[in-house]
N, C-alpha and C positions, 0 to 999 in steps of 0.2 A: 256577645250577640245583642244587637239592638233591633228595634222595629222601626220601619220608616213610615208607618201609618200614623194618622192623627186620631185614631179611635180612642175613646176613654179607656184608661187603665182601671182594673179592678183591684182595690185594696182591701185587705182584712186588717182591722186595727183593734187590738185588745186595750182595755181600759178606756174605751171610747166615751164613757159616760161622764167623764170629768177630767180636769187637768190637762196634761200634755196630750193625752189620747183624744179628748174632745176638741182641742185646738187643731190637732192634726187632721181629724175628720172634717172639721169645718173648712179648713184651708184647702184640702184636696177637693172637697165638693164644690167650693167656689171656683176652682180651676177646671171643673167639668169632669172630674174623675168619679168613678163609682166606688162607694165606701160601704163595707159591711162591718158594722161595729160589734164588738163583743164586750160585755160587762155583766156584773151581777144584776144590774137593772138599768133601764133607760137606753138600751141598744137593740139593734136588730136581732142579736143573739144574746139571750140571757143565760149565763153559765158561770159555774164556780170553777175557776182555774186552779184552785188549791187542791183539787182531787184528780186522780188519774182518770176516773170516769168522766168528770166534767171537762177535762182537756180534750178527750177523745170525742165526746158529744159535740163540743163547740167546733172542733175541726171538721167533723163530718157535716155539721149543719152549714158551716161556712162554704164548704165545697158544693153542697146542695144549692144554697142560695146564689152562688156564683156560676151555676151551671157548669161546674168543672173547670172554670177559667179564672185563675187567680194570678195576677201579675206581681203583686207585692204584699208583704206582710210587715206591719209595724207593731211591735209588742211593747205596749206602754203600761200594762197592768202591773201594779206593784203596791206594796205597803211598807211602812217603816216602823211597825210595832216591835217592842222588845220581846217577842214571843216566836216560837218555832213556825207558826203559820206564815211568817214572813219568808222563811226558806221555801215553803211549798209554793207560794205565789210568785216570788221574785225569781227563783231559779227554775224549779221543776215546772212551774206554770208557764214559763217562757220556752224552755228547751224542749219539753215534750210536745207542746203545741206546735212549735216550729217543725219538729221532726215529723209530726203527723201531716203537716201541709207541704212538706218539701217535695214529694213526688208530683203533686198537682202543680206546685209553683214551677217546677222544672219544665213543664210543658209550655210556659209562656215564652214568647220570642224575646222578652227582656225582663227576666225575673229578678227580683230584689228582695232583701230582707234586712230589717234594722230593729234594734231593741233599745230600750232605755236602761242604761246602767246608772252610775252615779259617781260624782267626785268623792263620795265616801269610800270608793275603792282605794283611795290613798290612805285611809285610816287603817290601823292595825286590826286585822281580822283574827278569828279563831282558825288557826291553820288546820286543826283537826276537822272542823266543820267544813271548811273549804274542800279538803280532801274527800270527805264523804260525799259532798255534792258532785264533785268532778268524777267520782267513781260511780255515780248514778244510783247511790244507795239512799233512797229517800227515808226509809225507816231509821237507818243509823243517823242520818242528818237531823231528823226530828228529835231523836233521842238526845243528841248532843245539844241541839238548840233548846230543848226543854230543861236540860241541866243548867245551861247558862241562864235561862229565864228564872230558874228557881233561886238563883243567887241575888235576884233583885233587878230592877230595870236598867241600872247602869251596866251590869254585866250582860243582861239580856239583850241590850242594844246591839251586842256583837252579832246577833242574827242578821241585822241589816247590812253592815259593811261586808260581812262574810258572804252574804248572798250575792251582793253586787260584784265583789272581787271574783267569786266563782263564775258568775255570768260572763264577765269580761274575759276571763281565761278560757271559758268554753267557746266564746266567739272566736278567739285567736286560734284555738285548736281546730275547730270545725271548719273555719273559713277556707282552709286549703285542702279539704278532703274531697273525695269523689262526689259526695252528696251535694256539696255546695259549689266549690270551684269547678268540679268536674261537670256540673250542670249549668255552668255560666251564671251562678248566682252570687253577686257580692253580698257579704254578710258582715254587718258592722254594728257597733254600739255607740251611743252618745252618752256622755257623762256630764249631766248638769251640775251646777253648784246649787245654791238655794233658789228654789222656784216659788213664786207666789201662787199658791194653789190651795184647794180645800185641805190638802194633807198638811200644809204648813201654817195656815192662817192663824190657828190658835196659838202656836208657838211664837209666831212673829208679832202677836198682838201686844206683848209685854216687853218692856225694856230688858228685863232679865233674860227672857227667851231669845230676843234678838242678839244679845251679847253672847249667849252660849253658842248660838248658831254661827255667829260671825267669828268667834274665836277658833272654831274648828273648820270653818269654811270662809276664809278671808277672800273677798271679791273686790279688788281695787278698781276693776273696770266696770262702771255702770251699775254696780251693786246688784241686788237681787233681780232675777229676770222674770218676765212674764212667760207663760207657757208657749205663746205663739213663737217666741224666739227659737225654742227647741223644735217646734213643729216645722219651721222652715228648713232646718238642717235635715230633719228626718225625711222631709219631702224630697230634698235633693238626693240624699243617699239612696232613696228608693225610686228615683227617676231613671229614665233611659240615659240621661247624661252621665250617670256614674257607671263606668265600665270597668275600672281598675282599682278603686278604693275598696279594700276588703281586709277583714281581720282587725280592724282598728276600733279602739275606744277613743272617740274624739271628745276631748274635754271642752265643753262649751259652758265655761264656768266662771267667766269674769276674772280669771287669773288665779283661781285656787291652786291648780296644778303647778303653775310657774312659781307661785309664792311658796308652796310647801316643799316642792322638790328641787327648786333652783334651776340652774342653767346646764347641768350635766346629768342627764338621765341615762347615758349610754355606758357608763363604767359598770 
């Protein structure tokens, strides 16, 4: 379903205070769209998406500010810390927030939703942690995440790729359900490689840090990306132009996926 009007579309963007979320908000505003940002600070809605109450409050406030009319949701909020909080923000903070907004989104003549996953989905996750997230058991997921973190930052890091792997799998599962496909809502994820942002600037500031990042995320095409690169893809995925792309995690990664997985991903 698409709309033939030229009226501005109303977007709700999480993580709008910095990085990919801020770039997406700025881009869409430049294009004349209405943007309601959500973040811990520096946005129209200040909320903590790491908690169940925060997710519900943020969603209710977004619906209120939008006067009940939301055309698209872009979920960018995320962290990469080697602690279980990463699971709460990256997975439950996205999926619960989207589920809260889905009924309102479905009322739009051209509803769309997209989230930010990561090329870290290609890294080996904790299968147990991924399963707990997909089962919707946040308490168990946090328990597993805490046990990983207790083994030190290297093992604790598994909270991050596991959260993004679970998120991409959730997108694939949910995209074809009555809630999303049945309501004519394309639901997708993007998977960036290394992005120059406040989250990565400290790591990329040293030669040792850059080498560690590049060894795990080789980007032969154009190297590290600016956040506006991701914002442009998110804008298309949530535009009226996208009518049939759904359930996808699109690797916008400078070649990380092709480098790590090669040319046959169908076997």
